[in-house]
C-alpha positions in Angstrom: 0.0 0.0 0.0 1.3 3.4 -0.9 -0.6 6.3 0.6 -0.8 9.7 -1.1 0.7 8.3 -4.3 -1.6 10.5 -6.3 -3.3 13.9 -5.8 -6.8 13.1 -4.7 -8.1 15.8 -7.0 -6.5 14.1 -9.9 -8.1 10.8 -8.9 -11.5 12.5 -8.7 -11.0 13.8 -12.3 -10.1 10.2 -13.4 -13.3 9.0 -11.7 -15.5 11.6 -13.3 -14.0 11.0 -16.8 -14.3 7.2 -16.4 -17.9 7.4 -15.3 -18.7 9.7 -18.2 -17.0 7.4 -20.8 -18.0 4.0 -19.4 -21.3 4.5 -17.7 -22.8 2.1 -20.3 -20.8 -0.7 -18.6 -22.5 -0.1 -15.3 -25.3 -2.6 -16.1 -25.4 -6.2 -15.0 -24.9 -7.9 -18.4 -22.3 -9.3 -20.7 -20.3 -7.0 -23.1 -18.5 -7.7 -26.4 -15.5 -5.5 -25.4 -15.2 -6.5 -21.7 -14.6 -9.7 -19.7 -17.1 -11.0 -17.1 -14.7 -11.8 -14.2 -17.3 -12.9 -11.6 -20.7 -12.1 -10.3 -21.6 -8.5 -11.2 -17.9 -7.7 -12.1 -16.6 -6.6 -15.4 -13.0 -6.0 -16.6 -12.4 -3.6 -19.5 -9.5 -1.8 -21.1 -9.1 1.9 -20.6 -7.5 3.9 -23.4 -5.1 6.6 -22.4 -7.4 9.5 -23.2 -8.2 12.7 -21.3 -6.6 12.7 -17.8 -5.5 9.1 -18.3 -3.2 10.4 -21.0 -0.5 11.4 -18.6 2.7 10.1 -17.1 1.1 11.0 -13.8 -1.1 8.0 -14.5 1.0 5.4 -16.3 4.4 6.3 -14.8 3.6 8.0 -11.4 6.6 9.6 -9.8 6.0 8.0 -6.3 5.5 4.5 -7.7 7.6 4.1 -10.8 11.1 3.9 -9.1 9.8 1.0 -7.0 8.5 -0.8 -10.1 11.9 -0.3 -11.8 13.6 -1.8 -8.7 11.3 -4.8 -8.7 11.1 -5.4 -12.5 14.2 -3.7 -13.9 14.4 -0.5 -15.9 13.4 -2.5 -19.0 9.9 -3.0 -17.6 6.9 -2.5 -19.9 3.3 -1.5 -19.2 1.5 -4.6 -20.2 -2.1 -3.8 -19.2 -4.3 -0.7 -18.6 -7.8 -1.3 -17.5 -10.5 -1.2 -14.8 -12.5 -3.8 -12.9 -16.0 -2.5 -12.2 -17.7 -4.0 -9.1 -21.5 -3.3 -9.2 -23.7 -2.9 -6.2 -24.6 -6.4 -4.9 -21.4 -8.0 -6.3 -20.5 -11.0 -4.1 -17.1 -12.1 -2.9 -14.9 -13.4 -5.7 -13.4 -16.9 -5.5 -9.8 -17.0 -4.3 -7.6 -16.9 -7.4 -4.3 -15.8 -8.9 -4.3 -13.5 -11.8 -1.9 -15.8 -13.6 -0.4 -19.1 -12.7 3.1 -19.2 -11.1 5.5 -19.7 -14.0 8.1 -21.1 -11.5 5.8 -24.0 -10.6 6.6 -27.0 -12.9 3.3 -28.7 -12.0 4.8 -31.5 -9.9 6.5 -31.6 -6.5 10.1 -32.3 -5.7 12.3 -31.7 -2.7 13.2 -28.0 -2.4 10.6 -26.8 -4.8 9.2 -24.1 -2.6 12.7 -22.8 -1.8 13.3 -22.6 -5.6 9.9 -20.8 -6.2 10.6 -18.3 -3.4 13.8 -17.2 -5.2 12.0 -16.5 -8.4 11.8 -12.7 -9.1 8.5 -11.1 -9.8 7.6 -11.0 -13.5 4.4 -8.9 -13.3 3.0 -6.5 -10.8 -0.4 -4.9 -10.7 -0.9 -1.4 -9.4 -4.5 -1.0 -8.3 -5.8 2.6 -8.2 -9.2 3.0 -6.5 -11.4 5.7 -8.1 -13.6 5.7 -5.0 -12.6 5.2 -1.4 -12.1 1.5 -0.6 -14.0 0.6 2.6 -15.6 -2.5 4.0 -18.8 -1.3 2.3 -17.5 -0.7 -1.2 -15.5 -3.9 -1.0 -11.7 -4.2 -0.9 -9.4 -6.9 -2.1 -8.4 -9.6 0.3 -4.8 -11.0 -0.1 -3.1 -14.0 1.3 0.5 -12.8 2.1 3.4 -14.9 0.8 1.0 -17.1 -1.2 2.9 -16.0 -4.4 6.0 -17.8 -3.0 4.3 -21.1 -2.3 3.0 -24.0 -4.3 -0.6 -24.1 -3.3 -2.6 -26.6 -5.3 -5.8 -26.7 -3.3 -7.4 -23.5 -2.0 -9.2 -24.1 1.2 -9.7 -22.8 4.8 -6.1 -23.7 5.7 -5.0 -20.5 3.9 -6.3 -18.5 6.9 -8.4 -15.4 7.0 -6.3 -13.3 4.6 -5.4 -9.6 4.9 -7.8 -6.8 4.2 -7.3 -3.0 3.9 -9.0 0.3 3.4 -7.8 3.1 1.1 -8.5 6.8 0.7 -8.5 8.5 -2.7 -4.9 9.0 -3.8 -3.7 5.7 -2.4 -2.7 2.7 -4.5 -1.5 -0.8 -3.9 0.9 -3.1 -5.6 0.6 -6.8 -5.7 2.5 -9.6 -7.3 0.8 -11.3 -10.3 1.1 -14.7 -8.6 -0.5 -13.8 -5.2 -3.8 -15.3 -4.1 -6.5 -12.7 -3.7 -10.3 -12.1 -3.8 -12.4 -9.1 -4.5 -14.9 -8.7 -1.7 -18.6 -7.9 -1.9 -19.8 -4.4 -2.9 -22.4 -3.7 -0.3 -22.7 0.0 -1.3 -25.3 1.5 -3.6 -22.9 2.6 -6.4 -20.3 1.0 -8.7 -16.8 0.6 -7.4 -14.3 1.2 -10.3 -10.8 0.0 -9.6 -8.4 1.1 -12.3 -5.2 -1.0 -12.7 -1.9 -0.8 -14.5 0.0 -4.0 -15.0 3.8 -3.7 -15.3 6.0 -6.6 -16.3 9.3 -7.7 -17.5 9.6 -7.3 -21.2 9.4 -11.0 -22.0 6.2 -11.7 -20.1 2.8 -11.8 -21.9 -0.6 -12.7 -20.4 -2.5 -15.0 -22.7 -5.2 -15.7 -20.2 -7.0 -12.6 -19.1 -7.7 -10.9 -22.5 -9.8 -13.2 -24.6 -12.3 -10.4 -25.5 -10.3 -7.1 -25.3 -6.9 -5.8 -25.8 -4.7 -5.5 -22.7 -3.7 -2.0 -24.0 -5.7 0.2 -26.4 -3.3 2.7 -28.1 -2.9 4.1 -31.6 0.4 4.5 -33.5 -0.2 8.2 -33.6 -0.5 8.4 -29.8 2.6 6.2 -29.4 4.7 8.3 -31.8 4.0 11.5 -29.9 5.4 10.0 -26.6 8.9 10.9 -25.4 11.4 8.1 -25.8 11.3 6.8 -22.2 7.5 6.4 -22.4 7.6 4.8 -25.8 9.7 2.0 -24.3 6.8 1.3 -21.8 4.4 0.7 -24.6 6.7 -0.5 -27.4 5.7 -4.2 -27.0 2.2 -3.3 -28.3 3.7 -3.0 -31.8 6.0 -6.1 -31.6 3.8 -8.0 -34.0 4.5 -5.6 -36.8 5.3 -7.4 -40.1 9.1 -7.4 -40.7 10.4 -6.8 -44.2 13.8 -7.8 -45.6 16.7 -7.0 -43.2 14.3 -6.4 -40.3 12.8 -3.2 -41.6 9.2 -2.6 -40.7 7.0 0.3 -41.5 4.7 -0.1 -38.5 6.5 -2.3 -36.1 9.5 -1.8 -33.8 13.0 -1.0 -35.0 15.3 -4.0 -35.4 18.0 -2.3 -33.2 16.2 -2.9 -30.0 15.7 0.8 -29.1 12.0 0.3 -28.4 11.1 2.9 -31.0 9.1 2.5 -34.1 11.3 1.7 -37.1 10.2 4.8 -39.0 11.2 7.0 -36.1 14.6 5.3 -35.6 16.5 3.6 -38.4 13.8 3.9 -41.0 14.4 6.0 -44.2 14.5 9.7 -43.4 12.4 12.1 -45.4 14.4 14.5 -47.6 
């Protein structure tokens, strides 16, 4: 938990803009562009528009150095979205956002010691757009569960750890940790915006069957400063390569993280 990571007035602007843009997702139904993640909960992708189009959101000064320490300075922003918990949403099942890649699927002596040494490969930064209370529903975590091989989720896990959060706070959690979104007993939706940061080689093939993990355009990407382009460069990694590695729309072959046309591509005369 990082308190005062954001200006509460800025978070309020994010809330107002999000509500204005996505109020049509505040109904209890299925959507073509969003994933139904549990009872009365929807996960959708949030494009970097309006107040979301800012380093204050995707590279916040009070959080980003910690992410670079945990994931290396080559980290990428691999997901930008929001989970909307509607009034009446029940407790989620206990789950991991992604399976532990250090778990081979079978036991052997020393396995948990091996897994505990595995560095994080993805970290979620949760940014509540409304205060998190016992009424609106927080997220319950099982500390250190990301370091253990837990094959059967039952009461032996213990009660878990809950928290509350004021506007401006955020929380970071390892992609492997067991957690559960708790019931929304309030009378309004609870939007929880998230950014997922990861090592550049990690991709999540599980949680995005219906929507993009990041929704950006080449024009938006090209206008970013070089440091920020590296955060989003993977989104164009599937550009078609031509002879010699040249690509008009994909990344440059030199590994700079820039588009080819803005790096080693032919220069306009």
